[in-house]
C-alpha positions as CSV (number, residue, x, y, z in Angstrom):
1,X,-12.6,-19.3,-27.2
2,X,-11.4,-15.8,-26.9
3,X,-10.3,-16.5,-23.2
4,X,-8.2,-19.2,-24.4
5,X,-6.3,-17.0,-26.6
6,X,-6.0,-14.5,-23.9
7,X,-4.5,-17.0,-21.7
8,X,-2.2,-18.4,-24.5
9,X,-0.7,-15.0,-25.2
10,X,-0.2,-14.3,-21.6
11,X,1.7,-17.6,-21.3
12,X,3.6,-16.8,-24.4
13,X,4.6,-13.0,-22.9
14,X,5.4,-14.7,-19.6
15,X,7.4,-17.2,-21.2
16,X,9.2,-14.6,-23.5
17,X,8.0,-16.7,-26.8
18,X,6.5,-13.3,-28.1
19,X,9.4,-11.4,-27.6
20,X,10.3,-11.2,-31.0
21,X,7.1,-9.7,-32.5
22,X,7.1,-7.0,-29.4
23,X,10.8,-5.7,-29.9
24,X,9.3,-3.1,-32.3
25,X,6.9,-1.7,-29.8
26,X,7.8,0.9,-27.5
27,X,7.4,0.6,-23.4
28,X,4.0,2.7,-23.3
29,X,2.9,0.8,-26.1
30,X,3.9,-2.6,-24.0
31,X,2.3,-1.2,-21.1
32,X,-1.1,-0.3,-22.6
33,X,-1.2,-4.2,-24.0
34,X,-0.2,-5.5,-21.0
35,X,-2.4,-3.5,-18.8
36,X,-5.6,-3.5,-21.1
37,X,-8.1,-3.5,-18.5
38,X,-7.2,-0.4,-16.6
39,X,-8.8,2.0,-19.2
40,X,-12.3,0.0,-19.1
41,X,-14.7,1.3,-17.1
42,X,-16.2,-1.2,-14.2
43,X,-19.4,-1.3,-15.6
44,X,-18.5,-2.4,-18.7
45,X,-16.6,-5.5,-17.5
46,X,-17.9,-8.8,-16.1
47,X,-17.0,-10.2,-12.7
48,X,-13.8,-12.6,-13.9
49,X,-12.5,-9.1,-15.9
50,X,-12.9,-7.2,-12.7
51,X,-10.6,-9.7,-10.7
52,X,-8.3,-9.5,-13.9
53,X,-8.4,-5.6,-13.7
54,X,-7.8,-5.5,-9.8
55,X,-4.8,-7.9,-10.4
56,X,-3.7,-5.9,-13.4
57,X,-3.6,-2.7,-11.5
58,X,-1.7,-4.0,-8.4
59,X,1.1,-5.5,-11.1
60,X,1.1,-2.5,-12.5
61,X,1.9,-0.3,-9.1
62,X,4.8,-2.9,-8.4
63,X,6.0,-2.6,-11.9
64,X,6.2,1.3,-11.4
65,X,7.7,0.9,-8.0
66,X,10.3,-1.4,-8.9
67,X,11.3,0.9,-12.1
68,X,11.6,3.6,-9.8
69,X,13.4,1.6,-7.2
70,X,15.7,0.8,-10.0
71,X,16.3,4.7,-11.2
72,X,17.3,5.5,-7.6
73,X,19.8,2.5,-7.3
74,X,20.9,3.6,-10.7
75,X,21.4,7.0,-9.9
76,X,23.2,6.0,-6.7
77,X,25.6,4.1,-8.4
78,X,26.4,6.9,-10.8
79,X,26.9,9.5,-8.0
80,X,29.3,6.7,-6.2
81,X,31.1,6.3,-9.5
82,X,31.5,9.8,-10.0
83,X,32.8,10.2,-6.4
84,X,35.4,7.2,-7.2
85,X,36.8,8.6,-10.1
86,X,36.9,12.4,-9.1
87,X,40.2,14.0,-8.0
88,X,39.1,13.7,-4.7
89,X,39.4,10.6,-3.2
90,X,39.9,11.4,0.3
91,X,36.3,12.8,0.2
92,X,35.1,9.2,-0.9
93,X,37.1,7.8,1.7
94,X,35.8,9.7,4.5
95,X,32.0,9.3,3.2
96,X,32.7,5.7,3.0
97,X,34.3,5.2,6.7
98,X,31.3,7.4,8.1
99,X,28.9,5.1,6.5
100,X,30.9,2.0,7.9
101,X,31.0,3.6,11.3
102,X,27.5,4.0,11.3
103,X,26.6,1.1,10.5
104,X,28.6,-0.8,12.9
105,X,27.2,1.6,15.9
106,X,23.7,0.3,14.4
107,X,25.0,-3.1,14.5
108,X,26.3,-2.8,18.2
109,X,22.9,-0.8,19.4
110,X,21.1,-3.8,18.3
111,X,23.2,-6.3,19.8
112,X,23.1,-4.4,23.2
113,X,19.1,-4.0,23.3
114,X,19.2,-7.9,22.6
115,X,21.3,-8.9,25.8
116,X,19.4,-6.2,27.5
117,X,16.0,-7.6,26.4
118,X,16.5,-10.6,28.8
119,X,18.2,-8.8,32.0
120,X,15.6,-8.4,34.8
121,X,17.1,-5.1,36.1
122,X,17.6,-3.2,32.6
123,X,14.9,-0.2,32.3
124,X,13.8,-1.5,29.0
125,X,13.0,-4.9,30.7
126,X,11.2,-2.8,33.5
127,X,9.1,-0.7,31.1
128,X,8.0,-4.0,29.1
129,X,7.0,-5.7,32.8
130,X,5.1,-2.3,33.6
131,X,3.1,-3.0,30.5
132,X,1.9,-6.5,31.3
133,X,1.0,-5.6,34.4
134,X,-1.3,-2.9,33.0
135,X,-2.4,-5.7,30.4
136,X,-3.2,-7.9,33.5
137,X,-5.1,-4.7,35.2
138,X,-7.2,-4.4,32.0
139,X,-8.1,-8.1,31.6
140,X,-9.0,-8.0,35.0
141,X,-11.4,-5.0,34.9
142,X,-13.0,-6.4,31.7
143,X,-13.8,-9.5,33.3
144,X,-15.3,-8.2,36.1
145,X,-17.3,-5.9,33.9
146,X,-18.3,-8.9,32.1
147,X,-19.3,-11.0,34.9
148,X,-20.9,-7.6,36.5
149,X,-18.9,-8.2,39.8
150,X,-18.1,-5.3,41.5
151,X,-14.5,-5.3,42.7
152,X,-13.9,-4.5,46.6
153,X,-13.5,-1.0,47.4
154,X,-11.4,-1.8,50.2
155,X,-8.6,-3.5,48.2
156,X,-6.8,-0.7,46.0
157,X,-6.8,-2.3,42.4
158,X,-4.0,-0.4,41.1
159,X,-1.3,-1.9,43.2
160,X,0.1,-4.7,42.1
161,X,3.1,-6.7,42.8
162,X,3.4,-8.8,39.6
163,X,6.9,-8.9,38.9
164,X,8.3,-9.0,42.1
165,X,8.8,-12.7,42.2
166,X,11.5,-14.5,40.0
167,X,8.4,-17.0,38.5
168,X,6.8,-13.5,37.2
169,X,9.8,-13.0,35.0
170,X,9.9,-16.3,33.4
171,X,5.9,-15.3,32.4
172,X,7.6,-12.3,31.0
173,X,10.0,-14.3,29.1
174,X,7.3,-16.5,27.5
175,X,5.3,-13.6,26.4
């Protein structure tokens, strides 16, 4: 029966039905009520309560992170408002221009990287192809080790011509 009342109270809290009763409580008291299982030792809790305690711990961590993020955003907004309202408007405009320029440069760099990804001759594509070759060598060696096959000694296993043909590049694009 107690679990039922806990569930009903929890739903009331979620639906803000119980809001009027709790307006006179402080923030810390509300946190204690909401995360009441965190103060109880694990040995005194049942399996269901331990699950709820883990959930409450994650919820509390998420709530504190959200609060901290809100504080940081609020401070940044206040700082921005101070810069806007200050006597030195040129400084604010310069800062805004520099931020805009950095963002535009990052966007252009990402766009350039995406375009270079599909080209065969770029350095980035060559490096990726080299990694695929290395993965192929590792698979070849591990397959040989698993089957207890000795690789021929007259062939150099480090030399590989993967990537020389255009067909290899189609495999690379699929990966």
